[in-house]
C-alpha positions as CSV (number, residue, x, y, z in Angstrom):
1,M,-20.7,28.9,29.4
2,V,-18.9,28.9,25.9
3,V,-16.1,30.8,27.4
4,H,-15.6,28.1,30.2
5,L,-15.6,25.5,27.6
6,S,-13.2,27.2,25.3
7,S,-11.1,27.5,28.5
8,L,-11.1,23.7,29.0
9,L,-10.5,22.8,25.5
10,T,-7.4,25.0,25.4
11,Q,-6.0,23.6,28.5
12,A,-6.6,20.0,27.2
13,L,-5.2,20.7,23.9
14,P,-1.6,20.3,24.5
15,V,-2.4,16.9,26.4
16,I,-4.1,15.8,23.3
17,I,-1.1,17.0,20.8
18,L,1.0,15.0,23.2
19,L,-1.2,12.1,23.0
20,Y,-1.5,11.7,19.0
21,L,2.1,12.6,18.7
22,P,3.6,9.2,19.0
23,F,0.6,8.0,16.5
24,L,1.8,10.8,14.1
25,I,5.3,9.8,14.1
26,Y,4.5,6.0,13.9
27,S,2.6,7.0,10.5
28,S,5.7,9.0,9.2
29,Q,8.2,6.0,10.4
30,L,6.3,3.4,8.1
31,D,7.2,5.4,4.8
32,Y,4.2,3.9,3.1
33,D,4.0,6.3,0.5
34,T,7.4,6.1,-0.7
35,L,7.7,4.9,-4.6
36,V,9.6,1.8,-5.3
37,F,8.9,1.8,-9.0
38,K,6.6,2.5,-11.7
39,Q,5.8,1.2,-15.3
40,C,4.1,3.4,-17.5
41,D,2.8,1.9,-21.2
42,S,1.5,4.6,-23.3
43,S,0.3,4.8,-27.0
44,D,0.5,8.8,-27.3
45,D,2.1,11.7,-25.5
46,T,-1.3,13.4,-24.2
47,N,-1.8,13.0,-20.5
48,I,-5.3,12.1,-20.2
49,L,-5.7,13.0,-16.8
50,Q,-4.4,16.6,-16.9
51,K,-6.4,19.2,-16.0
52,P,-7.4,21.5,-19.1
53,T,-6.0,24.8,-19.2
54,T,-9.2,26.4,-20.8
55,K,-12.7,26.5,-18.9
56,Y,-14.3,24.7,-22.0
57,P,-11.6,22.5,-23.8
58,N,-12.1,21.0,-27.2
59,Y,-12.0,17.2,-27.3
60,S,-13.9,16.9,-30.3
61,S,-10.8,16.5,-32.2
62,N,-10.0,13.3,-30.2
63,K,-13.4,12.1,-28.7
64,N,-11.7,8.7,-27.8
65,L,-9.0,10.2,-25.8
66,F,-11.9,12.2,-23.9
67,L,-13.8,9.0,-23.3
68,R,-10.7,7.0,-22.4
69,A,-9.8,9.9,-19.4
70,Q,-13.4,9.6,-18.5
71,T,-13.0,5.6,-18.0
72,L,-9.9,5.8,-16.5
73,S,-11.2,8.5,-13.8
74,S,-14.0,6.8,-13.0
75,F,-12.2,3.5,-12.4
76,L,-9.7,5.4,-10.1
77,R,-12.5,7.1,-8.0
78,K,-13.8,3.6,-7.6
79,L,-10.8,2.1,-6.3
80,E,-10.2,5.0,-3.8
81,S,-13.8,4.9,-2.4
82,E,-13.2,1.1,-1.5
83,S,-9.6,1.4,0.1
84,S,-11.3,2.5,3.5
85,R,-13.2,-1.0,3.5
86,S,-10.7,-3.4,1.7
87,K,-7.0,-4.1,1.5
88,Y,-7.5,-5.5,-2.0
89,F,-10.0,-4.7,-4.6
90,K,-10.4,-5.6,-8.2
91,S,-12.6,-3.9,-10.6
92,L,-13.6,-3.4,-14.3
93,V,-15.2,-0.2,-15.4
94,G,-16.3,1.1,-18.6
95,D,-18.3,-0.3,-21.9
96,E,-17.7,-2.0,-25.0
97,E,-15.5,0.8,-26.6
98,H,-13.8,2.0,-23.5
99,A,-12.8,-0.3,-20.5
100,V,-10.4,-0.3,-18.1
101,S,-9.3,-3.2,-15.4
102,G,-7.1,-3.7,-12.5
103,W,-6.7,-3.5,-9.0
104,F,-5.2,-2.0,-5.7
105,Q,-3.6,-4.0,-2.8
106,C,-2.4,-2.7,0.4
107,R,0.4,-4.5,2.6
108,E,-1.6,-7.0,5.0
109,D,-0.1,-5.7,8.0
110,Y,-0.8,-2.2,7.5
111,S,-3.9,-0.8,9.4
112,S,-7.2,0.3,7.4
113,E,-6.7,4.0,7.9
114,I,-2.8,3.8,6.5
115,C,-4.1,1.9,3.2
116,R,-6.5,4.5,2.7
117,R,-4.2,7.0,2.9
118,C,-1.6,5.0,0.8
119,V,-4.4,4.4,-2.0
120,S,-5.4,7.9,-1.8
121,D,-1.2,8.9,-2.5
122,L,-0.9,6.1,-4.9
123,L,-3.7,7.4,-7.2
124,G,-2.3,10.8,-7.1
125,I,1.1,9.6,-8.3
126,S,-0.6,7.5,-10.9
127,S,-2.1,10.6,-12.3
128,R,0.9,12.6,-12.0
129,L,3.4,10.0,-13.4
130,C,1.3,7.7,-15.7
131,G,-1.6,9.9,-16.7
132,N,-1.4,9.0,-20.3
133,A,-0.8,5.4,-20.0
134,T,-2.8,2.5,-21.6
135,S,-1.5,0.4,-18.7
136,A,0.3,1.1,-15.7
137,R,2.0,-0.6,-12.6
138,I,2.9,1.8,-9.5
139,H,4.0,0.3,-6.3
140,L,4.9,2.2,-3.1
141,R,6.1,0.8,0.2
142,G,2.8,0.2,1.4
143,C,0.4,-0.2,-1.5
144,H,0.4,-0.8,-5.4
145,L,-1.9,-0.3,-8.4
146,I,-2.2,-2.2,-11.5
147,Y,-4.5,-1.3,-14.4
148,K,-4.9,-1.8,-18.0
149,F,-7.3,-0.6,-20.6
150,E,-9.2,-3.3,-22.6
151,R,-8.2,-3.5,-26.3
152,D,-9.7,-5.3,-29.2
153,D,-8.3,-5.7,-32.7
154,T,-11.5,-4.9,-34.5
155,P,-14.3,-2.6,-33.7
156,S,-16.7,-5.3,-33.9
157,A,-14.9,-7.7,-31.5
158,P,-16.7,-9.1,-28.4
159,Y,-16.5,-7.5,-25.2
160,N,-14.6,-10.4,-23.4
161,H,-12.6,-9.0,-20.8
162,R,-9.4,-10.7,-21.9
163,N,-7.1,-8.4,-20.1
164,Y,-8.8,-8.8,-17.0
165,E,-8.5,-12.7,-17.3
166,L,-4.7,-12.1,-18.0
167,F,-4.2,-10.5,-14.7
168,E,-5.3,-13.7,-12.9
169,N,-2.7,-15.5,-14.6
170,P,0.9,-14.7,-13.6
171,E,3.8,-15.9,-15.3
172,H,6.1,-15.3,-12.3
173,G,8.6,-13.1,-14.4
174,I,10.6,-10.6,-12.7
175,I,9.3,-7.0,-12.8
176,H,11.5,-5.2,-10.4
177,K,14.4,-6.0,-8.0
178,V,16.1,-3.9,-5.5
179,C,19.6,-5.5,-4.0
180,D,20.8,-3.0,-1.3
181,G,23.4,-2.6,1.5
182,A,26.6,-4.0,2.1
183,T,27.7,-7.5,1.2
184,A,27.2,-10.3,3.4
185,E,30.0,-12.6,2.1
186,T,31.9,-12.4,5.3
187,F,29.3,-13.5,7.5
188,A,29.1,-17.2,8.1
189,G,25.9,-19.1,7.4
190,F,24.0,-16.3,5.5
191,E,22.9,-18.0,2.5
192,E,21.8,-21.1,4.6
193,M,19.8,-18.6,7.0
194,R,18.1,-16.9,4.0
195,S,17.5,-20.0,2.4
196,D,15.8,-21.4,5.3
197,A,13.8,-18.1,5.9
198,F,12.4,-17.9,2.4
199,T,11.4,-21.7,2.9
200,A,9.5,-20.6,5.8
201,A,7.9,-18.0,3.9
202,E,6.9,-20.6,1.1
203,I,4.8,-22.4,4.0
204,G,3.7,-19.3,5.4
205,V,2.2,-17.2,2.6
206,V,-0.1,-20.5,2.0
207,D,-0.9,-20.8,5.8
208,G,-1.5,-17.0,6.2
209,H,-3.8,-16.3,3.1
210,G,-1.3,-14.8,0.9
211,F,0.9,-12.8,3.5
212,Y,3.8,-13.7,5.6
213,E,6.3,-11.7,7.8
214,D,8.6,-13.0,10.5
215,S,11.7,-13.2,11.8
216,Y,14.5,-15.9,11.4
217,K,17.5,-15.8,13.5
218,L,19.2,-12.5,12.4
219,L,17.0,-12.3,9.0
220,H,13.4,-10.6,8.6
221,V,11.3,-11.7,5.6
222,V,8.2,-10.3,4.1
223,A,6.0,-11.9,1.4
224,Q,2.7,-10.9,-0.2
225,C,0.6,-12.3,-3.2
226,D,-1.7,-10.7,-5.5
227,G,-5.3,-11.0,-4.0
228,H,-6.7,-13.0,-6.7
229,V,-3.9,-15.5,-6.7
230,E,-4.7,-18.9,-5.4
231,A,-3.2,-20.5,-2.1
232,C,-1.0,-22.8,-4.0
233,D,-0.2,-20.7,-6.9
234,C,0.9,-18.2,-4.2
235,G,3.2,-20.7,-2.7
236,E,4.7,-21.2,-5.9
237,C,5.0,-17.7,-6.9
238,V,6.9,-17.1,-3.7
239,S,9.1,-19.8,-4.2
240,A,10.0,-18.3,-7.6
241,A,10.5,-15.0,-6.0
242,A,13.0,-16.4,-3.3
243,A,15.0,-18.4,-6.0
244,S,15.4,-15.0,-7.7
245,A,16.4,-13.0,-4.8
246,A,19.0,-15.9,-4.0
247,E,20.5,-15.5,-7.4
248,E,19.9,-11.7,-8.1
249,C,21.1,-10.5,-4.6
250,R,23.2,-13.3,-3.5
251,W,25.5,-11.6,-1.2
252,F,23.6,-8.4,-0.7
253,I,22.0,-7.9,3.2
254,A,18.6,-6.5,1.8
255,G,16.6,-7.4,-1.2
256,Q,13.4,-7.1,-2.8
257,I,12.0,-9.2,-5.9
258,Y,8.7,-8.3,-7.4
259,L,7.1,-11.1,-9.7
260,E,3.9,-11.1,-11.5
261,G,1.5,-12.2,-8.6
262,C,3.9,-11.8,-5.5
263,Y,6.8,-10.1,-3.9
264,V,9.6,-11.2,-1.3
265,G,11.6,-8.9,0.4
266,Y,14.5,-9.6,3.2
267,T,16.7,-7.9,5.6
268,Y,19.7,-9.1,7.3
269,Y,20.8,-7.9,10.6
270,P,24.2,-9.4,11.4
271,H,24.6,-7.3,14.9
272,E,20.9,-7.2,16.2
273,N,17.8,-8.8,16.7
274,P,15.5,-8.1,13.6
275,D,12.4,-8.1,15.6
276,H,13.4,-4.9,17.2
277,S,14.9,-3.1,14.2
278,Y,13.0,-4.1,11.0
279,H,10.2,-2.8,9.1
280,E,11.1,-2.3,5.4
281,S,14.7,-0.8,6.9
282,Q,12.4,2.1,8.4
283,G,13.1,1.6,12.0
284,S,9.4,1.0,13.3
285,R,7.6,-2.2,13.6
286,V,3.9,-2.3,12.4
287,N,2.7,-4.5,15.1
288,T,4.2,-2.4,17.8
289,G,2.6,0.9,16.1
290,K,-0.8,-0.9,15.8
291,S,-0.9,-1.4,19.6
292,L,0.3,2.0,20.4
293,A,-2.0,3.4,18.0
294,I,-4.8,1.6,20.2
295,V,-3.8,2.8,23.2
296,V,-3.3,6.4,22.0
297,G,-6.9,6.3,20.8
298,V,-8.3,4.6,24.1
299,V,-6.2,7.6,26.2
300,A,-7.5,10.2,23.9
301,A,-10.8,9.1,24.4
302,L,-10.8,9.2,28.1
303,V,-9.5,12.6,28.0
304,F,-12.3,13.8,26.1
305,V,-14.7,12.3,28.6
306,A,-13.0,13.8,31.3
307,I,-13.3,17.2,29.8
308,F,-16.7,16.4,29.4
309,L,-17.5,15.7,33.0
310,M,-15.7,19.1,34.1
311,F,-17.8,20.8,31.8
312,L,-21.0,19.2,33.5
313,K,-19.4,19.8,37.1
314,S,-19.0,23.5,36.3
315,L,-22.4,23.7,35.2
316,R,-23.7,22.2,38.1
317,K,-21.5,24.2,40.4
318,K,-23.0,27.3,38.6
319,G,-26.5,26.2,39.2
320,D,-25.8,25.8,42.9
321,D,-24.5,29.6,43.1
322,C,-27.8,30.8,41.4
């Protein structure tokens, strides 16, 4: 019986692999784990998340460093545990002496599984690149992480979560910009088209609860606000990002502007329909990928049911022979 079941599974394995291959290709095309930029601010040169080289490390010389490392590690573990349930999560971990606050956020149009994977990769990148940082901001294509250690001027200062509140009041300053591709000076109506697309995005993020993605003529736009930004503030932030994009990336056919509280990205396709070519210039559209993943899952489930029925049929036939 075991041998027969193994034979059935062996025969079905190539079919299952072929069914899941499109989903694997889809996930790789999203390129969600590509690093866009990082900002790490540190007061010392020691990587507090680096594994010790000895079995019993001596932290007595810097107890504060050890406690800070423990706090940051607990904070990052908490974010990772929430990434399978939420696309945005904000937290504060620690005590009166050592506390860290911040959040992660995934692109709203990514699936929960892609979000979980992205955050997992994000935390690993954070540990490698900003392990010693007292504050950090790491943006991947599919998600981002922001954290900062709470600081008090005096040991007796009350634990008032000042930094935690600061995160909720963005000043819309430019954090990072990417202006890419050829120039569009020779394309008539490019600036007007982009301006109209940005106007639609400013309205769309308010109606879309902080996220907007759509095509306008030959241009595709994505905009998203941090999860704690209120709807009206979100619209203002996207408006500021759009104005910065128009100024900083005036003639570029692709651009991304990251501000405190939001980001805006656009890609111009002068010779084709952006609906069939866009996903952050990676060649795969998310909505199509989601539908494909659902179909693949259903077909795979049907294959497993068929295998199970074949197995029951073989058992019944064996019983009849006896």
